[in-house]
Every structure is written in structure tokens, then in C-alpha cells.
C-alpha positions in Angstrom: 225.6 50.1 -91.6 224.8 53.6 -90.7 222.4 54.8 -88.4 220.6 57.7 -87.6 222.0 59.1 -83.9 219.7 61.7 -82.0 222.4 64.7 -81.5 220.8 67.1 -79.3 217.3 69.1 -80.0 216.8 71.9 -82.2 216.9 74.5 -79.4 220.4 73.8 -78.5 221.5 74.9 -81.5 221.3 78.9 -82.2 220.9 80.0 -85.6 224.6 80.7 -86.7 226.2 78.5 -84.4 227.6 75.0 -83.7 227.6 72.6 -80.7 229.7 69.3 -80.0 228.6 66.0 -80.1 230.3 63.0 -78.9 229.1 59.1 -79.9 231.3 56.0 -79.7 234.8 57.5 -78.8 234.0 60.3 -82.2 233.4 64.0 -82.3 230.9 65.6 -84.3 230.0 69.2 -84.9 226.5 69.9 -85.3 225.6 73.2 -86.6 222.8 75.6 -87.3 222.2 78.0 -90.5 220.8 81.2 -90.5 217.7 79.9 -92.4 217.3 77.3 -89.7 218.8 74.0 -91.5 221.0 72.0 -89.6 224.1 70.6 -90.7 227.1 68.0 -89.3 230.8 67.8 -89.9 233.7 65.8 -87.8 234.1 67.6 -84.6 237.8 68.4 -85.2 239.8 70.6 -88.0 241.1 68.5 -90.5 244.8 70.7 -90.2 245.5 70.2 -86.4 242.5 68.1 -84.8 241.5 71.6 -83.0 237.8 71.1 -81.8 235.7 73.2 -84.6 232.9 73.5 -81.8 235.2 76.4 -80.3 235.2 78.3 -83.5 233.6 81.0 -85.2 230.2 80.0 -87.2 229.4 82.7 -90.1 227.0 82.1 -92.4 227.6 78.7 -93.9 231.4 78.9 -92.4 233.0 77.6 -90.0 236.2 78.9 -88.3 239.0 76.8 -86.8 240.0 78.6 -83.3 243.8 77.8 -83.5 245.0 78.8 -87.2 241.7 80.7 -88.7 241.2 78.3 -91.2 237.8 78.1 -92.7 235.4 75.3 -93.8 232.0 75.5 -95.3 230.0 73.4 -93.3 227.1 72.4 -95.7 229.8 70.5 -98.1 232.8 70.0 -95.9 235.2 72.0 -98.4 237.7 73.5 -97.0 238.5 77.3 -98.0 242.1 78.0 -97.9 245.6 77.7 -95.8 246.4 76.5 -93.4 243.6 73.8 -93.7 243.8 72.1 -97.0 241.8 68.9 -96.4 238.5 68.8 -96.6 236.3 68.0 -93.1 234.1 65.2 -93.5 229.9 66.0 -93.3 227.2 63.5 -92.5 223.1 63.7 -93.4 221.0 65.1 -91.1 217.0 65.1 -90.3 215.1 67.0 -87.9 212.0 65.0 -86.5 209.8 66.5 -83.5 212.6 69.0 -82.2 215.4 66.5 -82.4 218.2 66.6 -84.9 219.6 63.3 -85.5 222.6 62.8 -87.7 223.5 59.7 -89.8 226.5 57.7 -88.8 228.9 55.1 -89.8 
């Protein structure tokens, strides 16, 4: 059954940035968009399992640091080679300055 887990504080993530979050042996990435919305994806690139939190956030995309593959972090959609498989996304919510993600 899915559960909401506190991932970070809102102040931990600058606009157009990403931070890592670990829970129950899984890695996640938490993003803050330019308009202060929060998003979450799996923590690893689907191409060669590089940590996305080491990548570059530009607008609504995250660029993997290894081969420059890009994902739309709001939908998880892979945006072109070398990444061909979408990254999984997770619902987020903010309560009292804390960002929560819903994990399985």
C-alpha cells in the first residue's frame, strides 16, 4: 500500500535544482521547478543507472550527468537518445514546509 514519506524540507531544494532522497533501499530525486512546484522521480537514469541528482536541471528537464540523456521530470518522459525508457515519477505534496513523496 502506498505511503507518504517526508523526503526533505522545501528550503533544501533551490528552484531549478534536484536533491537525492533514500528510503527503504531505493533512491529518489526531488525537484523544484522554476514556479516552486515539487516533483519526484526514481533516483537513477534508465540508461545506465547514473544518479540523476548529479545531473543538470533546466526548466522542466533533468539531464543525466553521464551521457546527457534528458527526462521531463514532471512526467518522467525520456526526451531522446541515449535514454529511451521513461523514468518513474511519484506524487508529491508539501505540508508545513516539508516535501512528501508517495512511495509504494
